[in-house]
C-alpha positions, 0 to 999 in steps of 0.5 A: 499445538496441543498446549497452544491450540489457539496458535494452530491456525497461525502455524498452519498458515505459515507452513502453507506459505513456506510449502508453496514457496518450496513447491514454486522452487521445485517446479522451476528447477524441474522446468530448467532440467527439462529445458536443458535436456531438450536443448541437448537433444536439439543441438545433437539433431541440429534442430533450430526450431527446437532451439528457439523454443527452448530459448523462449522457455528459458526466458519464461523461467528467468522471469519466474525466478526473478519473481520468486526472488522478489517474493522471498524478499517479502519476509517481514513479520507483517509482509504477508498481511493485508494493509490499510492505506491512509492518504492526507492532503497537506497544506495548500487547500484545493491544490493539495486536495486534488493531489491527494485524489490523484494519489488515491487513483494511482494506488487504486490502479496499482491495487487493481493490477495486482488483483487485490481487493480494495475497500474504502473505509473513510472518505473526506471530500475536499472543499472545492475539489479532490479529497482532504483524506481517505483510508482504504484497505488493500486485501491480498497476499503480501499487500503490506509487504509491497506497499509499506515502502510507500509511507511518507510525503509525496510532492507534486510540481505542475502548472496549477489547473486552479490558478488563472495565471497559470503559475507553477505550483508545488503540492504535498500529501502524506501516505501512511501504510499499516498492516491489517491485524489478523483476527487472532492478534489481540490489541487491548483497548479499554473503554475508558480510553476511548471517546466515541462521537457520532455525526451525520455523514458528508458527501454523496449518499442520498437522503439516508446520509443526510437524515441519520447520524451514522458516521462514527469518530473514535478518539484514543485518548492515551495515544491521540490517534483519531479514526473515523468511518462514514461509508456504511449506512449502519452506525454499528458497522461504521464503529466496527470498521473504525475500531479495526483501523484503530487497532491496526494503528495502535499495533503499528505504534507499538512496533514503531517504539521498537524501531528507531527509524520508524519512530523518526518517520512517524514523528515527521507525519505532521510535516507534510511539506518541503524537504520531507518528501520521499518522492517527487512527481514533476509535470512542469517544466519537465516530466519525471518521477524521482524517488529520493531514497534510492535515487531512481528516476522514471520519465513516464510520469503518466504511467506512474500516476496510472499505477505503474509503481513496481519499479519503485517498490522493487527498487526499495526492496532490492536496496533493503530499505523497505 
Protein backbone atom coordinates (compact mmCIF):
# COMPACT_ATOMS: atom_id res chain seq x y z
CA UNK A 1 0.00 0.00 0.00
CA UNK A 2 2.88 2.35 0.70
CA UNK A 3 4.29 1.71 -2.78
CA UNK A 4 0.86 2.00 -4.48
CA UNK A 5 -1.28 4.36 -2.39
CA UNK A 6 -3.77 4.78 -5.26
CA UNK A 7 -4.70 1.10 -4.89
CA UNK A 8 -5.47 1.40 -1.17
CA UNK A 9 -9.13 2.30 -1.70
CA UNK A 10 -9.70 -0.64 -4.04
CA UNK A 11 -7.97 -3.10 -1.70
CA UNK A 12 -9.88 -1.88 1.35
CA UNK A 13 -13.15 -2.10 -0.56
CA UNK A 14 -12.39 -5.70 -1.55
CA UNK A 15 -11.40 -6.54 2.04
CA UNK A 16 -14.65 -5.03 3.34
CA UNK A 17 -16.68 -7.11 0.88
CA UNK A 18 -14.90 -10.35 1.81
CA UNK A 19 -15.23 -9.59 5.53
CA UNK A 20 -18.96 -9.01 5.13
CA UNK A 21 -19.40 -12.41 3.46
CA UNK A 22 -17.40 -14.14 6.20
CA UNK A 23 -19.51 -12.40 8.84
CA UNK A 24 -22.71 -13.59 7.12
CA UNK A 25 -21.39 -17.16 7.19
CA UNK A 26 -20.42 -16.93 10.89
CA UNK A 27 -23.85 -15.56 11.81
CA UNK A 28 -25.61 -18.35 9.93
CA UNK A 29 -23.40 -20.99 11.54
CA UNK A 30 -24.15 -19.51 14.98
CA UNK A 31 -27.90 -19.44 14.28
CA UNK A 32 -27.78 -23.08 13.20
CA UNK A 33 -25.92 -24.14 16.36
CA UNK A 34 -28.46 -22.29 18.54
CA UNK A 35 -31.33 -23.99 16.72
CA UNK A 36 -29.69 -27.37 17.18
CA UNK A 37 -29.30 -26.83 20.93
CA UNK A 38 -32.88 -25.57 21.22
CA UNK A 39 -34.16 -28.60 19.33
CA UNK A 40 -32.31 -31.01 21.62
CA UNK A 41 -33.86 -29.36 24.68
CA UNK A 42 -37.33 -29.38 23.11
CA UNK A 43 -37.07 -33.09 22.30
CA UNK A 44 -35.94 -33.90 25.84
CA UNK A 45 -38.88 -32.01 27.30
CA UNK A 46 -41.35 -33.13 24.58
CA UNK A 47 -42.23 -29.48 23.86
CA UNK A 48 -44.12 -29.38 20.51
CA UNK A 49 -44.40 -25.58 20.49
CA UNK A 50 -40.62 -25.14 20.73
CA UNK A 51 -40.08 -27.84 18.09
CA UNK A 52 -42.39 -25.92 15.75
CA UNK A 53 -40.51 -22.70 16.50
CA UNK A 54 -37.18 -24.37 15.69
CA UNK A 55 -38.66 -25.64 12.42
CA UNK A 56 -39.56 -22.08 11.43
CA UNK A 57 -36.08 -20.85 12.34
CA UNK A 58 -34.44 -23.59 10.27
CA UNK A 59 -36.51 -22.58 7.24
CA UNK A 60 -35.33 -18.99 7.66
CA UNK A 61 -31.72 -20.16 7.97
CA UNK A 62 -32.15 -22.34 4.89
CA UNK A 63 -33.35 -19.35 2.85
CA UNK A 64 -30.41 -17.24 4.07
CA UNK A 65 -27.95 -20.00 3.18
CA UNK A 66 -29.42 -20.18 -0.33
CA UNK A 67 -29.10 -16.40 -0.66
CA UNK A 68 -25.48 -16.49 0.51
CA UNK A 69 -24.66 -19.33 -1.89
CA UNK A 70 -26.23 -17.34 -4.73
CA UNK A 71 -24.34 -14.16 -3.83
CA UNK A 72 -21.04 -16.06 -3.71
CA UNK A 73 -21.56 -17.02 -7.37
CA UNK A 74 -21.29 -13.32 -8.24
CA UNK A 75 -17.52 -13.49 -8.18
CA UNK A 76 -16.68 -11.98 -11.57
CA UNK A 77 -14.20 -9.13 -11.75
CA UNK A 78 -16.93 -6.55 -12.36
CA UNK A 79 -19.92 -8.28 -10.71
CA UNK A 80 -19.93 -5.99 -7.67
CA UNK A 81 -20.24 -2.82 -9.76
CA UNK A 82 -23.14 -0.65 -10.83
CA UNK A 83 -24.19 -1.20 -14.42
CA UNK A 84 -25.36 0.58 -17.54
CA UNK A 85 -28.28 -0.95 -19.44
CA UNK A 86 -29.09 -0.04 -23.06
CA UNK A 87 -32.36 -1.11 -24.71
CA UNK A 88 -32.82 -0.70 -28.47
CA UNK A 89 -35.91 -1.41 -30.54
CA UNK A 90 -35.41 -3.77 -33.48
CA UNK A 91 -36.84 -3.44 -36.96
CA UNK A 92 -40.61 -3.15 -37.06
CA UNK A 93 -41.42 0.45 -36.26
CA UNK A 94 -44.09 1.09 -33.65
CA UNK A 95 -44.44 -2.58 -32.63
CA UNK A 96 -40.76 -2.93 -31.76
CA UNK A 97 -40.65 0.48 -30.10
CA UNK A 98 -43.61 -0.42 -27.89
CA UNK A 99 -41.84 -3.68 -26.95
CA UNK A 100 -38.68 -1.74 -26.02
CA UNK A 101 -40.76 0.40 -23.67
CA UNK A 102 -42.26 -2.74 -22.10
CA UNK A 103 -38.74 -4.02 -21.46
CA UNK A 104 -37.77 -0.70 -19.87
CA UNK A 105 -40.74 -1.02 -17.51
CA UNK A 106 -39.80 -4.63 -16.71
CA UNK A 107 -36.21 -3.76 -15.78
CA UNK A 108 -37.30 -0.65 -13.91
CA UNK A 109 -39.62 -2.76 -11.73
CA UNK A 110 -36.87 -5.33 -11.11
CA UNK A 111 -34.33 -2.65 -10.18
CA UNK A 112 -36.79 -1.01 -7.78
CA UNK A 113 -37.60 -4.36 -6.13
CA UNK A 114 -33.90 -4.94 -5.49
CA UNK A 115 -33.65 -1.57 -3.78
CA UNK A 116 -31.22 -0.28 -6.40
CA UNK A 117 -31.17 3.27 -7.69
CA UNK A 118 -32.14 3.89 -11.31
CA UNK A 119 -31.23 6.90 -13.47
CA UNK A 120 -32.08 7.59 -17.10
CA UNK A 121 -29.04 8.67 -19.14
CA UNK A 122 -30.63 8.90 -22.59
CA UNK A 123 -34.19 8.46 -23.85
CA UNK A 124 -35.24 8.42 -27.50
CA UNK A 125 -39.06 8.29 -27.83
CA UNK A 126 -40.75 6.34 -30.61
CA UNK A 127 -42.39 8.01 -33.59
CA UNK A 128 -45.94 7.09 -32.52
CA UNK A 129 -45.56 5.07 -29.31
CA UNK A 130 -42.90 3.36 -27.23
CA UNK A 131 -39.19 4.16 -27.43
CA UNK A 132 -36.47 3.80 -30.05
CA UNK A 133 -33.73 3.44 -27.44
CA UNK A 134 -33.00 4.14 -23.80
CA UNK A 135 -29.91 3.99 -21.60
CA UNK A 136 -30.21 3.69 -17.82
CA UNK A 137 -27.92 3.07 -14.88
CA UNK A 138 -28.68 0.64 -12.03
CA UNK A 139 -26.73 1.49 -8.88
CA UNK A 140 -26.37 -1.02 -6.07
CA UNK A 141 -24.21 -3.87 -4.81
CA UNK A 142 -23.72 -6.51 -7.53
CA UNK A 143 -26.07 -4.75 -9.97
CA UNK A 144 -23.87 -5.79 -12.91
CA UNK A 145 -23.47 -9.34 -11.61
CA UNK A 146 -27.23 -9.76 -11.53
CA UNK A 147 -28.05 -8.10 -14.84
CA UNK A 148 -25.13 -9.10 -17.07
CA UNK A 149 -26.93 -12.25 -18.27
CA UNK A 150 -29.76 -10.10 -19.69
CA UNK A 151 -27.56 -9.06 -22.62
CA UNK A 152 -29.05 -10.29 -25.90
CA UNK A 153 -32.13 -10.16 -28.12
CA UNK A 154 -35.58 -10.39 -26.53
CA UNK A 155 -38.55 -11.54 -28.65
CA UNK A 156 -42.25 -10.78 -28.09
CA UNK A 157 -45.18 -12.62 -29.72
CA UNK A 158 -48.67 -11.11 -29.29
CA UNK A 159 -51.79 -9.85 -31.00
CA UNK A 160 -50.80 -6.44 -32.28
CA UNK A 161 -52.55 -3.53 -30.49
CA UNK A 162 -51.57 -1.34 -33.45
CA UNK A 163 -53.16 -3.49 -36.17
CA UNK A 164 -56.91 -3.25 -36.74
CA UNK A 165 -57.02 -6.74 -38.24
CA UNK A 166 -55.84 -8.25 -34.94
CA UNK A 167 -53.06 -10.33 -36.44
CA UNK A 168 -50.32 -11.97 -34.40
CA UNK A 169 -47.07 -10.05 -34.50
CA UNK A 170 -43.46 -10.77 -33.50
CA UNK A 171 -41.27 -7.94 -32.22
CA UNK A 172 -37.60 -7.79 -31.26
CA UNK A 173 -35.48 -5.56 -29.01
CA UNK A 174 -31.88 -5.84 -27.85
CA UNK A 175 -30.54 -5.38 -24.35
CA UNK A 176 -26.85 -4.70 -23.60
CA UNK A 177 -25.45 -4.48 -20.08
CA UNK A 178 -22.08 -2.90 -19.24
CA UNK A 179 -20.31 -2.50 -15.87
CA UNK A 180 -19.99 1.08 -14.69
CA UNK A 181 -16.35 2.02 -14.24
CA UNK A 182 -14.93 2.79 -10.83
CA UNK A 183 -13.49 6.27 -10.57
CA UNK A 184 -10.02 4.82 -10.05
CA UNK A 185 -10.12 2.97 -13.38
CA UNK A 186 -8.75 5.13 -16.17
CA UNK A 187 -9.75 4.72 -19.81
CA UNK A 188 -7.58 6.87 -22.03
CA UNK A 189 -9.57 8.73 -24.69
CA UNK A 190 -7.75 11.16 -26.97
CA UNK A 191 -9.57 14.29 -28.10
CA UNK A 192 -8.64 13.65 -31.72
CA UNK A 193 -10.61 10.38 -31.59
CA UNK A 194 -13.84 12.11 -30.60
CA UNK A 195 -16.50 13.96 -32.57
CA UNK A 196 -18.84 15.89 -30.30
CA UNK A 197 -22.14 17.21 -31.63
CA UNK A 198 -24.72 19.28 -29.77
CA UNK A 199 -28.37 19.47 -30.69
CA UNK A 200 -31.75 20.37 -29.31
CA UNK A 201 -33.28 17.71 -27.07
CA UNK A 202 -36.45 16.00 -28.29
CA UNK A 203 -39.53 14.97 -26.38
CA UNK A 204 -41.06 16.52 -23.27
CA UNK A 205 -39.11 19.18 -21.46
CA UNK A 206 -40.82 22.51 -21.89
CA UNK A 207 -39.45 25.70 -23.34
CA UNK A 208 -35.87 25.09 -22.15
CA UNK A 209 -35.57 21.90 -24.16
CA UNK A 210 -36.95 23.53 -27.28
CA UNK A 211 -34.79 26.66 -27.17
CA UNK A 212 -31.32 25.43 -26.21
CA UNK A 213 -28.94 22.94 -27.79
CA UNK A 214 -28.17 21.10 -24.55
CA UNK A 215 -28.18 17.51 -25.87
CA UNK A 216 -24.77 15.98 -26.60
CA UNK A 217 -23.77 13.19 -28.97
CA UNK A 218 -20.20 11.79 -28.79
CA UNK A 219 -18.80 9.56 -31.53
CA UNK A 220 -15.63 7.57 -30.82
CA UNK A 221 -14.10 7.35 -34.29
CA UNK A 222 -11.71 4.36 -33.84
CA UNK A 223 -14.37 2.03 -32.42
CA UNK A 224 -17.46 3.49 -34.08
CA UNK A 225 -19.25 3.69 -30.72
CA UNK A 226 -21.79 6.52 -30.50
CA UNK A 227 -23.39 7.65 -27.23
CA UNK A 228 -25.64 10.55 -26.44
CA UNK A 229 -27.35 12.20 -23.50
CA UNK A 230 -30.12 14.77 -23.43
CA UNK A 231 -31.72 14.29 -20.03
CA UNK A 232 -30.02 17.19 -18.23
CA UNK A 233 -30.61 20.89 -18.90
CA UNK A 234 -26.87 21.58 -18.79
CA UNK A 235 -24.87 20.78 -21.92
CA UNK A 236 -21.79 20.32 -19.71
CA UNK A 237 -23.62 17.77 -17.53
CA UNK A 238 -24.89 15.90 -20.58
CA UNK A 239 -21.35 15.75 -21.96
CA UNK A 240 -20.01 14.34 -18.67
CA UNK A 241 -22.71 11.65 -18.57
CA UNK A 242 -22.13 10.72 -22.22
CA UNK A 243 -18.37 10.41 -21.63
CA UNK A 244 -19.10 8.19 -18.63
CA UNK A 245 -21.14 5.83 -20.79
CA UNK A 246 -18.51 5.93 -23.56
CA UNK A 247 -15.71 5.00 -21.15
CA UNK A 248 -17.75 2.10 -19.79
CA UNK A 249 -18.42 0.81 -23.30
CA UNK A 250 -14.77 1.13 -24.34
CA UNK A 251 -13.69 -0.70 -21.20
CA UNK A 252 -16.15 -3.48 -21.93
CA UNK A 253 -15.00 -3.61 -25.55
CA UNK A 254 -11.43 -4.27 -24.44
CA UNK A 255 -12.62 -7.07 -22.17
CA UNK A 256 -14.60 -8.58 -25.03
CA UNK A 257 -11.45 -8.90 -27.10
CA UNK A 258 -10.14 -11.29 -24.45
CA UNK A 259 -13.30 -13.36 -24.36
CA UNK A 260 -14.31 -15.18 -27.55
CA UNK A 261 -17.85 -15.90 -26.39
CA UNK A 262 -18.43 -12.27 -25.55
CA UNK A 263 -16.97 -11.29 -28.91
CA UNK A 264 -19.54 -13.40 -30.73
CA UNK A 265 -22.33 -11.81 -28.72
CA UNK A 266 -21.06 -8.32 -29.46
CA UNK A 267 -20.73 -9.14 -33.18
CA UNK A 268 -24.40 -10.12 -33.31
CA UNK A 269 -25.67 -6.87 -31.78
CA UNK A 270 -26.85 -5.51 -35.14
CA UNK A 271 -28.97 -8.56 -35.85
CA UNK A 272 -32.01 -7.87 -33.70
CA UNK A 273 -34.14 -10.47 -35.44
CA UNK A 274 -35.43 -14.03 -35.57
CA UNK A 275 -33.09 -16.80 -34.47
CA UNK A 276 -30.80 -14.64 -32.35
CA UNK A 277 -33.03 -14.24 -29.29
CA UNK A 278 -32.02 -15.32 -25.81
CA UNK A 279 -35.58 -15.19 -24.48
CA UNK A 280 -39.09 -15.31 -25.92
CA UNK A 281 -42.16 -13.73 -24.35
CA UNK A 282 -45.39 -15.21 -25.77
CA UNK A 283 -48.78 -13.60 -25.09
CA UNK A 284 -50.67 -15.39 -27.89
CA UNK A 285 -51.81 -18.10 -28.65
CA UNK A 286 -50.63 -19.19 -25.16
CA UNK A 287 -48.78 -17.39 -22.37
CA UNK A 288 -45.19 -18.30 -21.58
CA UNK A 289 -41.71 -16.86 -21.16
CA UNK A 290 -38.87 -19.13 -22.26
CA UNK A 291 -35.14 -18.60 -21.83
CA UNK A 292 -33.58 -20.49 -24.73
CA UNK A 293 -30.12 -20.68 -23.15
CA UNK A 294 -31.16 -22.75 -20.13
CA UNK A 295 -34.49 -24.07 -21.46
CA UNK A 296 -36.39 -22.48 -18.57
CA UNK A 297 -40.12 -21.80 -19.03
CA UNK A 298 -42.36 -19.63 -16.83
CA UNK A 299 -46.11 -19.53 -17.41
CA UNK A 300 -46.94 -16.27 -15.58
CA UNK A 301 -45.77 -13.81 -18.23
CA UNK A 302 -47.51 -10.84 -16.57
CA UNK A 303 -45.44 -11.40 -13.43
CA UNK A 304 -42.23 -11.52 -15.50
CA UNK A 305 -43.12 -8.33 -17.38
CA UNK A 306 -43.75 -6.77 -13.97
CA UNK A 307 -40.14 -7.43 -12.97
CA UNK A 308 -40.05 -11.04 -11.70
CA UNK A 309 -36.74 -11.85 -13.41
CA UNK A 310 -35.00 -13.70 -10.57
CA UNK A 311 -35.75 -17.24 -11.87
CA UNK A 312 -33.94 -16.44 -15.14
CA UNK A 313 -31.05 -14.58 -13.50
CA UNK A 314 -30.54 -17.30 -10.89
CA UNK A 315 -30.94 -20.01 -13.53
CA UNK A 316 -28.16 -18.51 -15.63
CA UNK A 317 -25.83 -18.26 -12.65
CA UNK A 318 -26.56 -21.81 -11.52
CA UNK A 319 -25.93 -23.03 -15.04
CA UNK A 320 -22.61 -21.20 -15.05
CA UNK A 321 -23.56 -19.25 -18.18
CA UNK A 322 -23.67 -15.73 -16.76
